[in-house]
N, C-alpha and C positions, 0 to 999 in steps of 0.2 A: 726461333730458329733464326739467326743471322742467314744472308744470302752470303753462297760464296764471293769471293774476291774474283775480280774481272783478271784473268790471265792477262790480256794484252796488257792490263796497268801492269801485274807484276813486270811483266817482259821489258816495257818501258822504264819501270823504276830501276830495276835492274843494269839496263845498256846506260842508263842516267848514272846509276854510284859508280859504274866503271870509267866513263870518259869523263865525268862532272862539269859538263856542256850540257845545256840545252840544245843547243844549235850542231853541237857533233850525233846526240843522240839523236835530234830530229831527222839529220843526213842519212844516219844508219837503218831508220827506222821507215824512213820514205814516208815523212809526214811532217809539216809544219811547228816549227817551234813554237805557237801560239798554243798547238792543237796537243804538243806534249807538255808544255805546262797547265793547259788544262783536266787534263788526265791524271797528274803529280797531284792537284788540288783535289779530284773525285778522289782522289785514293785515299787520301789523306783525312775528308769527311768521310768517308768509308772505315776507318779504320778507328778513327777517334783521338788521331795525336798526331802533332808535329814530326812529319820525317826527315826533312829538307830545311837547312838551313841555305836563304838564296845570299852566299855574297856576289851582290854584281851578279857578271854573269857565269859566275862559278858557282857550285852547290859544295854543299860537307853533309854529310848522314847526324844526325841524331843521334841518341842514343838508342831511341824508337827504331829509327830507321836502319841503323849497326844488325841490331834485332833480325826487322824484316829481311832482307838483305840473305841472312842465313837462309830463313826459311823458303824465302822463295825462292831461292836458287836451288833448294833441291829437289821443292816443287816443281820446278822447269825444267830440270832433269828429268826427275821420273816422266812427264809428261813427252819428254824426247822420245824417250824410250819404249814409251807404250807406242808413238808414233811408227817409231823405228818399225818395234815390232809387229804391229799392222800391214805395214809396209811389205815387210819378208813376207807374209801370207800371201800376198798380190800375186808373189811372182811364181815362176812355172817352178813345181816339186816342193814345194815350199807347204804345209800345211799338216795336221796330223791323219792317222785312220786308229780308229779303236776298234778292235774286233774281238769277238767270241767266236768261240768254236769248241768242239766236243775234244777230247783230251787224244782222240781215236784220229780225227781231223787235225790238230795238232801235231800228230808224228805223224800222218801219212798225206798230207794234202795241202797244208801250208804251209810247211821249207820251201819248195819246189817253188809254189806260186808267189811267197813274197821275194825270193831268190831273181826273178823277173820281173817283180813289182818296181824292186828298187833299182835296176837300169833304168825305169820310167821315173821315177821319185824318188831320187836317191838321195834329197833331205828332206825327205819326210820323217814324220816322229811317228812310229809302229809302236802302238801297245794290242796286248794280246789277252785276253782273261778267260782262261781255261774255265767252263762249265757242261754242264747237262743243258738238254734244250729247255725246260722250265726255269733254270734259273739265267739264262741267256734271254729271254722272254722279259724276266725281268730284268736284268738290266737294262733292255732295249726303252721300256717302259719309263724305266728310269734315268733317260739320257748318260747313261753311264759307258755304252757302245753305241757304234754307229751302225756295223754292220755284223751281223752270226750267223756262221758256217755251220745251220743246223741242221734237225731233222724236222717236218713239216710237223710242225706242232697244233697241227687242225684247226679249232675257232678261236680266233685272235682278232678279231674285229680292227682291233687300231694297226694290226702291223701285215706288210705285203710279201708274201713267199713268192723268190723268184727259181724258179726249179731247176737243177743241175742235171741230177743224176736218181738214178732208182738200183737199191741192190737187195739181192737176193740173200732170206737169211738161211743157214744150213747147220744140221748138226754137226760136232765138231769134236771127236774124241783122237784119244791117244791110239798108238799103234797096234799095242796089247789087246786093246779093247777088245770083245767078241765080235762089235760090228765093223770095225776097221778088218778084222780077219774073213768075217765071210760077204761083209762088203753089200750087205740086208740088215734091213729090220723088220722085226715083226710086231705090228702095231700093238699087241700085250705086252711088248718088253716095254714099250714106254713109259707109260706110268712108276715103272718099280725100277727105273734110274735115279740117280742123285742127279741134279741137274745144277753147274754151277756157271749164274747168270747176274748179268749185272743191274746197279740198283734199283729194288722196286718201284721206284719211285720214278723209275727211266720211261721215256715213251716206248725204247723196245723191250722193256719186262711187259707193260701194258701189251702192244702186237703181240709179243710170245703170250699172251695168259689168253687174249681173243680168241687166238688164232686155236688153241688147245682144247679152248672149251667150245666153239663150230664142232670141234672135231669129236665134240662129248669125251674128252677126256682132261683128266687132272693132275699135273706136276705136283706129286705128291711130298718129295725130298728136295728142298731146293737151299742152295747155300749162295748168302749174295755177296758178292763181292764189287768193290767203288772201283776197281781197275780193269782195263782189257789185258794186260799184260800178265798183270797175273792170273786172272782165268785162264790164261794158254799153259800159264808153267802146271798151273792146279790140273788140268785137263793133262796134258804131258806126261804127271805121275801117275794118272790112272784113280783122280781121286771120285772125277765123273764126266757128265758129257756138259760141254756147252753147247750156245745158240748164238752163231754168228755171222759176219759175211766174210766170203772169201778173202776180198782182198785185206780185210784188216788181217787177216794170219796169211797173208800171201805167203813171205819168205818161209814158216815154217809148214806149210802144207808144200810148199817147191821142195824145203830140204828133206821132208816125209817123215819130221815128226807128230805132224797131226793130218788127220785124216778126215775131209770134209764129206758130209752127207745128206741128200734131200728130207726135208720134213716127211716130206709123203705126195700122193698126186698132186693136190694144192700147193701154190706157191707162196711163201710169206714173203712182200716185199716193203723196202722201206722206202719213202723220198726224201731226199735229202736238198737244200738247197738254201741261199740268201732271202735272210729275213731282215728287214728293215722297218722303218713308220712306214704306212701306208700315206702316199700324196705327198712322199717330201721327195724333193728334186736332186737326183742323186747330182754327187760333183765327178768332173775324170779321174781324179782320184779311185773313185769310187766305184764308177764302171767298169775304170782297168782290170779292177781287184776282180769285179765278177768275171769278166770274160778271159780271165787267165781261170781262174776257178774255173770254169767250163771246158777251156782245152785241155788244165790238168784232169778232169775227170769224163774225159770223153770216152776213155777207154773202161771204165769200171762198171 
């Protein structure tokens, strides 16, 4: 495999082709005329053909030289473009932030956070990958995202969990449901209900299943739904009972279309936070995003 052509020689060649003079080229590049001459001879040896016809103090390109000039100009433009792009990244506010977040967080937490984030980093490129906790863990480990706003995934030794807030899960029922009418729940009635729950592969489903197993109950009838919005609509229609955090259904609870009731004497709580690679030093933009998430979730 041939070694790549020296970029400094290409640059000198392009300047020489433009000026047609070793003297002028040496002046522009702050080199000696002898240095430019030696550089061109080395380039010709490297490519294995004559590039320049020397006509006294002037030069003219050979056919090979004309062909190289087209390629060299393109290469140098691309190199300058790369340098400029990298230079922009070093300036204040430039860069990217690749986020992962649950669809619920995308709807209720991310928008106000990003609105404030863009005030400090207006030229930052931001991308958001909606996913569940396990999907976000996978994306982090594959370096597809930088930060994930998610539930605590548990034992993930390569990742660090920065806690933000804890929420509590409640039964969520429609206004015509008997539990909503009586404001109380008979323990024996719980296993008889049809439950509308988020994906069985989710961390929340596992937490709910573990909770009722400890209560020595099995939720026999479960409708699995992949959307929180669809879940709430099905509950409103009286098709079943769901188990959600109140902040996820704050609008519906406030307007009276859904009613939240405690699961029992023992609470079921989840931990939310920011996930990132363990030991990786966060940059200013990432630290700012985490700080804004902390402020936005203080009341959760």
